C-alpha positions in Angstrom: -9.3 -11.2 -25.0 -6.6 -8.6 -24.2 -8.8 -6.9 -21.6 -9.4 -10.3 -19.8 -5.8 -10.9 -19.6 -5.0 -7.5 -18.3 -7.5 -7.9 -15.5 -5.4 -10.7 -14.2 -2.8 -8.3 -13.3 -5.0 -5.7 -11.3 -4.9 -6.3 -7.4 -8.6 -6.0 -6.4 -8.5 -7.2 -2.8 -6.4 -7.2 0.4 -6.3 -10.8 0.2 -4.6 -10.7 -3.4 -2.3 -7.9 -2.0 -1.2 -10.2 0.9 -0.3 -13.1 -1.4 1.8 -10.7 -3.7 3.5 -9.3 -0.5 4.1 -12.7 0.7 5.7 -13.8 -2.6 7.8 -10.6 -2.7 9.1 -11.5 0.8 9.9 -15.1 0.1 12.0 -13.9 -2.9 13.6 -11.2 -0.9 14.7 -13.7 1.8 16.2 -16.0 -0.8 18.1 -13.3 -2.3 19.3 -12.0 1.1 20.5 -15.3 1.9 22.5 -15.5 -1.2 24.0 -12.2 -0.4 25.0 -13.3 3.1 26.7 -16.1 1.5 28.5 -14.2 -1.1 29.5 -11.3 1.1 30.0 -12.6 4.6 30.1 -10.2 7.6 28.4 -6.7 7.8 28.2 -6.1 4.1 26.0 -9.3 3.5 23.8 -8.6 6.5 23.2 -4.9 5.1 22.3 -6.4 1.8 19.9 -8.7 3.5 18.3 -6.0 5.4 18.0 -4.0 2.3 16.1 -6.9 0.4 13.6 -7.3 3.4 13.2 -3.5 4.0 12.1 -3.2 0.3 9.5 -5.5 0.8 8.0 -3.7 3.8 7.9 -0.4 1.7 6.3 -2.1 -1.2 3.7 -3.8 0.7 2.7 -0.6 2.6 2.6 1.1 -0.9 0.3 -1.7 -2.3 -1.9 -1.7 0.8 -2.3 2.1 0.6 -3.0 2.2 -2.8 -5.9 -0.2 -2.5 -7.4 1.9 0.3 -7.0 5.1 -1.8 -8.7 3.3 -4.7 -11.6 2.1 -2.4 -11.9 5.6 -1.1 -12.1 7.1 -4.7 -14.8 4.6 -5.8 -16.8 5.4 -2.7 -16.6 9.1 -3.6 -17.5 8.4 -7.3 -20.7 6.6 -6.1 -21.7 9.4 -3.7 -21.9 12.0 -6.6 -24.9 11.1 -8.9 -25.5 13.4 -11.9 -29.1 14.4 -12.5 -30.3 16.0 -15.7 -31.6 19.5 -15.4 -35.6 19.4 -15.0 -35.4 15.7 -14.1 -34.9 16.1 -10.4 
């Protein structure tokens, strides 16, 4: 049961990654708007940019990790171990 629950938190496809990035971006924009209200002027704008910029960095990292995992699985499948004398 625990293993099935843990699988829910594993990003397996690019589509899932984009959905997570969209959710992060929505929250970051909301937080940035609140910062702009609380800190009018340049300070609020800089905090807004920091919120949205972090989504770009996190999104790139998520997509990069998916690409590396796919390449690792491809390499793993390329190496087939054969028992001595069976080849």
